[in-house]
C-alpha positions as CSV (number, residue, x, y, z in Angstrom):
1,X,0.0,0.0,0.0
2,X,1.4,3.3,-1.0
3,X,0.7,6.6,0.8
4,X,0.3,9.4,-1.6
5,X,1.2,12.8,-0.2
6,X,-2.1,14.8,-0.5
7,X,-2.0,18.5,-1.3
8,X,-1.2,20.2,2.0
9,X,-2.6,23.6,2.8
10,X,-2.2,25.8,5.8
11,X,0.7,26.3,8.1
12,X,3.8,24.1,7.7
13,X,3.9,23.8,11.5
14,X,0.7,21.6,11.3
15,X,2.6,19.0,9.2
16,X,6.3,19.3,10.1
17,X,7.7,18.5,13.5
18,X,9.3,21.5,15.4
19,X,13.0,21.3,15.3
20,X,14.2,22.9,18.5
21,X,17.9,22.6,17.6
22,X,17.4,24.6,14.3
23,X,15.4,27.2,16.2
24,X,18.1,27.5,18.8
25,X,20.8,27.9,16.1
26,X,18.8,30.6,14.3
27,X,18.3,32.5,17.6
28,X,22.0,32.3,18.4
29,X,22.9,33.5,14.9
30,X,20.5,36.5,15.2
31,X,21.9,37.4,18.7
32,X,25.4,37.2,17.4
33,X,24.5,39.3,14.4
34,X,23.1,42.0,16.6
35,X,26.1,41.9,18.9
36,X,28.4,42.3,15.9
37,X,26.4,45.3,14.7
38,X,26.7,46.9,18.2
39,X,30.4,46.2,18.3
40,X,30.9,47.8,14.9
41,X,28.9,50.8,15.9
42,X,31.0,51.2,19.1
43,X,34.3,50.8,17.1
44,X,33.2,53.5,14.7
45,X,32.6,55.9,17.7
46,X,36.0,55.0,19.1
47,X,37.7,55.6,15.8
48,X,36.0,59.0,15.5
49,X,37.2,59.9,19.0
50,X,40.7,58.8,18.2
51,X,40.8,60.9,15.0
52,X,39.7,64.0,17.0
53,X,42.3,63.3,19.6
54,X,45.0,62.9,16.9
55,X,44.0,66.3,15.4
56,X,44.3,67.9,18.8
57,X,47.7,66.4,19.5
58,X,49.0,67.6,16.1
59,X,47.6,71.1,16.8
60,X,49.5,71.1,20.2
61,X,52.7,69.9,18.5
62,X,52.4,72.6,15.8
63,X,51.7,75.2,18.5
64,X,54.8,74.2,20.5
65,X,57.0,74.2,17.5
66,X,55.7,77.6,16.5
67,X,56.3,79.0,19.9
68,X,59.9,77.6,20.0
69,X,60.6,79.0,16.5
70,X,59.2,82.4,17.5
71,X,61.4,82.5,20.6
72,X,64.4,81.5,18.5
73,X,63.8,84.3,15.9
74,X,63.2,86.8,18.8
75,X,66.5,85.8,20.4
76,X,68.3,86.2,17.0
77,X,66.8,89.6,16.5
78,X,67.8,90.7,20.1
79,X,71.5,89.6,19.4
80,X,71.8,91.4,16.1
81,X,70.2,94.8,16.4
82,X,70.2,96.6,13.0
């Protein structure tokens, strides 16, 4: 006796057994994906902060170099009055 598969209508959950393992894996994958997105967002914020810090440090370095050069030129002008 052969069992023919009749046309099924309705939800697949009425005919297919629930696979808890597959559901668990799907849930874990979704959680990991959201965690990864959060991590990438935080890393982008940190990168922006580092870029701003780098700009401030270079501004400080240029300021110090400018001050030292100004003092050197001032000292040279004081030694050789024209």
